[in-house]
C-alpha positions as CSV (number, residue, x, y, z in Angstrom):
1,M,115.3,-242.4,171.7
2,K,118.4,-241.5,169.6
3,M,121.3,-240.2,171.7
4,R,123.5,-237.4,170.4
5,S,127.2,-238.3,169.9
6,D,128.3,-235.9,172.6
7,Q,125.9,-237.5,175.1
8,I,127.4,-240.9,174.3
9,V,130.9,-239.7,174.9
10,R,129.8,-238.1,178.2
11,G,128.2,-241.3,179.2
12,M,131.6,-243.0,179.3
13,V,133.0,-240.5,181.8
14,V,131.9,-242.3,185.0
15,V,133.6,-245.5,184.0
16,G,136.5,-244.0,182.1
17,L,137.5,-241.2,184.5
18,L,138.7,-243.5,187.3
19,L,140.7,-245.6,184.8
20,V,142.3,-242.5,183.1
21,T,143.3,-241.1,186.5
22,M,144.9,-244.4,187.6
23,I,146.8,-244.7,184.4
24,R,148.1,-241.1,184.6
25,T,149.2,-241.6,188.2
26,S,150.9,-244.8,187.4
27,E,152.7,-243.5,184.4
28,A,153.8,-240.4,186.1
29,G,155.3,-242.5,188.9
30,L,157.2,-244.8,186.5
31,S,158.5,-242.1,184.1
32,G,159.0,-239.4,186.6
33,K,157.0,-236.9,184.5
34,E,153.3,-236.1,183.8
35,E,151.9,-237.3,180.5
36,T,151.4,-234.5,178.0
37,P,147.9,-233.4,176.9
38,G,148.7,-235.0,173.6
39,E,149.4,-238.3,175.2
40,R,146.3,-238.2,177.2
41,F,144.3,-237.2,174.2
42,R,145.5,-240.1,172.1
43,K,144.8,-242.6,174.9
44,G,141.3,-241.2,175.3
45,I,140.6,-241.4,171.6
46,E,141.7,-245.1,171.6
47,K,139.5,-245.9,174.6
48,I,136.5,-244.3,172.8
49,R,137.2,-246.2,169.6
50,L,137.6,-249.6,171.4
51,S,134.4,-249.0,173.5
52,C,132.5,-248.4,170.3
53,E,133.9,-251.5,168.6
54,S,133.2,-253.7,171.7
55,R,129.4,-253.4,171.5
56,K,126.6,-253.6,169.0
57,L,125.3,-250.2,168.1
58,A,121.6,-249.4,168.0
59,P,120.1,-248.6,164.6
60,G,121.1,-245.0,163.7
61,E,123.4,-244.6,166.7
62,V,126.6,-242.7,166.1
63,C,129.3,-243.8,168.5
64,G,132.6,-242.1,169.1
65,A,132.1,-239.1,166.8
66,V,135.1,-237.3,168.3
67,S,137.4,-240.3,167.4
68,N,136.4,-240.0,163.7
69,L,137.2,-236.3,163.3
70,K,140.2,-235.2,161.1
71,P,141.9,-231.8,161.3
72,A,140.5,-229.3,158.8
73,D,142.8,-228.2,156.0
74,P,143.3,-224.4,156.5
75,L,144.2,-224.0,152.8
76,A,141.2,-225.8,151.5
77,T,139.2,-222.7,150.8
78,E,139.9,-219.4,149.0
79,E,139.4,-217.5,152.2
80,G,141.8,-219.7,154.2
81,R,144.5,-219.5,151.5
82,F,144.3,-215.7,151.5
83,A,144.3,-215.5,155.3
84,H,147.5,-217.5,155.5
85,S,149.2,-215.5,152.7
86,I,149.0,-212.2,154.5
87,R,152.3,-210.7,155.6
88,I,152.0,-208.8,158.9
89,P,154.4,-206.3,160.4
90,N,155.1,-208.6,163.4
91,P,155.2,-212.2,162.3
92,V,155.9,-214.9,164.9
93,P,159.5,-216.0,164.9
94,E,160.5,-219.3,163.5
95,D,161.9,-220.3,166.9
96,S,158.9,-220.3,169.3
97,G,161.3,-220.5,172.3
98,Y,160.2,-224.0,173.3
99,K,162.8,-225.9,175.3
100,P,162.8,-229.7,175.9
101,G,161.2,-230.5,179.1
102,M,159.0,-227.4,179.3
103,T,155.6,-228.1,181.0
104,P,152.5,-226.9,179.3
105,E,152.2,-224.1,181.9
106,K,155.7,-222.8,181.4
107,Y,155.5,-222.9,177.6
108,F,152.1,-221.2,177.6
109,D,153.4,-218.5,179.9
110,H,156.4,-218.0,177.6
111,L,154.2,-217.5,174.5
112,C,152.0,-215.1,176.4
113,K,155.0,-213.0,177.5
114,T,156.8,-213.0,174.1
115,E,154.2,-213.2,171.4
116,A,150.6,-212.6,172.4
117,G,149.0,-209.2,172.4
118,E,147.1,-206.6,170.5
119,F,149.1,-204.7,167.9
120,I,147.3,-201.6,166.4
121,Y,149.1,-199.8,163.6
122,K,146.4,-197.5,162.4
123,T,142.8,-196.7,163.3
124,V,139.9,-195.4,161.1
125,E,137.1,-193.2,162.2
126,N,133.4,-193.2,161.1
127,V,133.4,-196.7,159.5
128,E,129.9,-197.6,158.3
129,G,130.3,-201.3,157.7
130,I,132.9,-204.1,157.6
131,Y,133.6,-207.3,155.7
132,M,133.9,-210.6,157.6
133,M,136.4,-212.2,155.1
134,R,136.4,-215.7,156.6
135,P,133.2,-216.6,158.4
136,R,133.5,-219.1,161.2
137,K,131.4,-222.2,161.8
138,K,130.0,-223.0,165.2
139,A,132.1,-225.8,166.7
140,T,130.3,-229.0,167.7
141,D,130.8,-230.6,171.1
142,S,132.9,-233.3,169.5
143,E,135.2,-230.7,167.8
144,L,135.6,-228.9,171.1
145,Q,136.8,-232.2,172.7
146,H,139.4,-232.8,169.9
147,L,142.9,-231.5,170.4
148,Y,143.7,-231.0,166.7
149,V,140.6,-230.6,164.6
150,L,139.9,-226.8,165.2
151,E,142.3,-224.5,163.4
152,D,142.0,-221.6,165.8
153,P,140.2,-222.5,169.1
154,Y,141.3,-219.2,170.6
155,G,139.3,-217.1,168.2
156,G,136.4,-219.5,167.7
157,T,134.1,-217.9,170.3
158,T,130.3,-217.9,170.1
159,E,130.0,-214.3,169.1
160,E,132.1,-215.0,166.0
161,S,130.2,-218.1,164.9
162,Y,126.6,-217.6,165.8
163,L,124.2,-214.7,165.0
164,V,127.1,-212.5,164.0
165,E,124.6,-210.0,162.4
166,D,123.3,-209.3,165.9
167,T,126.8,-208.7,167.3
168,Y,127.8,-206.3,164.6
169,V,124.7,-204.6,163.2
170,Q,121.8,-204.7,165.7
171,P,121.8,-201.2,167.2
172,A,123.6,-200.7,170.5
173,S,126.8,-199.0,171.6
174,G,129.4,-199.2,168.8
175,R,127.6,-201.2,166.2
176,Y,128.0,-200.9,162.4
177,Q,125.4,-199.9,159.8
178,F,126.1,-203.2,157.9
179,L,128.1,-206.4,157.8
180,E,129.1,-208.3,154.7
181,M,130.6,-211.7,154.2
182,P,131.2,-214.2,151.3
183,L,128.1,-216.2,150.5
184,V,128.6,-219.9,151.0
185,G,128.1,-222.1,147.9
186,T,128.9,-219.5,145.3
187,L,132.3,-220.9,144.2
188,G,132.4,-221.4,140.5
189,E,129.8,-218.7,140.0
190,V,129.9,-214.9,140.0
191,R,131.1,-214.1,143.5
192,K,128.2,-213.1,145.7
193,H,128.1,-211.7,149.2
194,Q,125.6,-211.7,152.2
195,R,124.9,-208.3,153.5
196,Y,123.2,-207.6,156.9
197,Y,121.9,-204.1,157.3
198,R,119.5,-202.0,159.3
199,D,115.8,-201.7,158.3
200,E,113.3,-200.6,160.9
201,N,110.5,-202.3,159.0
202,A,112.2,-205.6,158.6
203,H,110.6,-207.4,161.6
204,P,107.5,-205.6,162.8
205,G,106.9,-206.3,166.5
206,K,110.0,-208.3,167.0
207,R,112.1,-207.4,170.0
208,Y,115.8,-207.8,170.9
209,Q,117.2,-207.9,174.4
210,T,120.2,-205.6,175.0
211,V,121.8,-203.4,177.6
212,I,121.6,-199.6,177.6
213,N,123.2,-197.5,180.4
214,G,123.7,-200.6,182.4
215,Q,120.0,-201.6,182.2
216,G,118.6,-204.6,180.4
217,V,115.9,-203.5,177.9
218,F,114.1,-204.8,174.8
219,V,114.6,-202.9,171.6
220,P,113.1,-203.3,168.1
221,Y,115.0,-205.9,166.1
222,I,115.9,-204.3,162.8
223,V,118.5,-206.4,161.1
224,A,117.6,-207.3,157.5
225,Q,119.7,-209.3,155.0
226,T,120.1,-209.5,151.2
227,T,122.4,-211.0,148.6
228,V,124.6,-208.6,146.6
229,S,127.1,-209.0,143.8
230,D,129.3,-206.1,144.9
231,A,130.4,-205.6,148.5
232,K,130.8,-202.0,149.5
233,S,132.9,-202.5,152.6
234,Q,136.3,-200.7,152.6
235,Y,137.6,-202.5,155.6
236,G,137.5,-206.1,156.9
237,Y,139.1,-208.8,158.9
238,T,140.1,-212.4,158.7
239,W,141.8,-215.0,160.9
240,R,144.2,-217.9,160.8
241,G,145.5,-220.5,163.2
242,L,149.2,-220.8,164.2
243,S,150.9,-224.1,163.8
244,R,154.0,-224.8,165.9
245,P,155.7,-228.2,166.4
246,H,155.1,-228.4,170.1
247,D,151.9,-226.4,170.7
248,R,149.1,-228.9,170.4
249,E,151.1,-231.7,172.0
250,L,151.2,-229.4,175.1
251,G,147.5,-228.5,174.8
252,I,148.2,-225.0,173.4
253,A,146.5,-223.4,170.4
254,G,147.3,-220.0,168.8
255,G,145.6,-217.8,166.3
256,E,145.8,-214.4,164.7
257,L,143.0,-212.0,163.8
258,I,144.0,-209.5,161.1
259,I,142.2,-206.2,160.3
260,L,143.0,-204.7,156.9
261,Q,142.0,-202.2,154.2
262,L,140.4,-204.3,151.6
263,L,141.6,-202.4,148.4
264,T,145.3,-202.0,149.4
265,K,145.5,-205.0,151.7
266,E,147.2,-202.7,154.2
267,V,147.3,-204.4,157.7
268,L,145.8,-202.1,160.3
269,A,146.0,-204.3,163.3
270,V,146.7,-207.8,164.5
271,R,145.5,-209.6,167.6
272,R,147.6,-212.7,168.4
273,G,146.3,-215.0,171.2
274,Y,146.9,-218.3,172.8
275,M,144.9,-220.7,175.0
276,R,145.6,-223.9,176.8
277,T,143.6,-227.0,177.5
278,G,144.2,-230.7,178.1
279,S,143.7,-231.0,181.8
280,V,139.9,-231.1,182.1
281,V,138.5,-234.1,183.9
282,N,135.0,-234.4,182.6
283,N,135.8,-236.2,179.4
284,L,138.2,-238.9,178.2
285,T,140.2,-236.7,175.9
286,G,141.0,-234.1,178.5
287,V,140.2,-231.3,176.0
288,W,137.5,-228.7,176.1
289,W,138.3,-225.6,174.1
290,L,135.6,-223.4,175.7
291,L,137.5,-223.4,178.9
292,G,141.1,-222.8,179.9
293,P,143.5,-219.9,180.4
294,S,144.0,-217.5,177.4
295,C,146.1,-214.5,176.6
296,P,145.0,-211.9,175.9
297,N,142.1,-212.9,178.1
298,R,139.3,-213.5,175.5
299,G,136.7,-213.2,178.2
300,E,137.7,-209.6,179.0
301,K,137.5,-208.2,175.5
302,P,135.4,-210.0,172.8
303,T,136.6,-209.9,169.2
304,F,134.1,-207.2,168.4
305,K,135.5,-204.8,170.9
306,F,139.0,-205.1,169.5
307,I,137.7,-204.5,166.0
308,Q,135.7,-201.6,167.2
309,E,138.9,-200.0,168.6
310,V,140.5,-200.1,165.2
311,L,137.5,-199.6,162.9
312,K,135.5,-197.0,164.9
313,P,131.8,-197.2,163.8
314,V,129.8,-194.1,162.8
315,P,128.3,-192.8,166.1
316,S,124.6,-193.6,166.6
317,E,122.2,-193.0,169.4
318,M,119.3,-194.9,170.7
319,K,116.5,-193.3,172.7
320,E,114.9,-195.2,175.5
321,T,111.2,-194.8,176.4
322,K,109.6,-196.7,179.2
323,G,112.2,-199.3,179.1
324,V,112.1,-199.8,175.4
325,A,114.7,-198.2,173.2
326,K,113.6,-196.9,169.8
């Protein structure tokens, strides 16, 4: 049976964990300081690489996928270049405030106190639909174990990379009438867009589980999709990672989500967040971007909720009958 690459990495944990712990303890005693998340990551990657080289791989086996990953170029796409070109009212200062000898915990706390937060400059009422200007890809297990490969681990939550049409369009409290995004694979052609919209006849008999008035219910699933040449959204949002000289070495990643008026490019709101990893003990790299402290706490307010506070959807109601909303 072929094993997934993440299963292979996890299979090394039992042997590697004790060794990593002994090395960290020894080095801390000799140097007088704890190794940084970056140092642990590089040692873990080297162990994975050497382990793969020391044995004969089975046909079709992929070994050490995490060690072969390279950081993505944030400017490689049109969407990425635009996101990083936006000027916001409250840009991060050139000096992050890092001081030599700062621990990951102290530096993270400093960034949370001085830079992180939600900054709303203008809100809009009765918004029918929005444009997701830079769609995210769902991160693999290997990418989540890599300290550098993800541009914005803070913002790369499941709701933003998987079934986004359900998050933004499927009827419930505060959903939009439609969601649009650039269609992948149309570069070099006439620019096209994917549009998700509501159609009660799109999926006869299909049900969707949601919560209404605190109760779990099944409602008709009515999200349809089509390809269009002209987007009709007036408002949208994009994202970009923050790159600082000391952040990743200390296991810290930052990102900004920017909401704007599409025609004028006026910035309506910015959410800047940071998260910290590098101390998990269930893999060799010490990195797992799904867990770790974050500010603002991304578990308390999903991305959708922040966008909804700025771009307020057209009010809609759902009627519930015998446990099923219609």
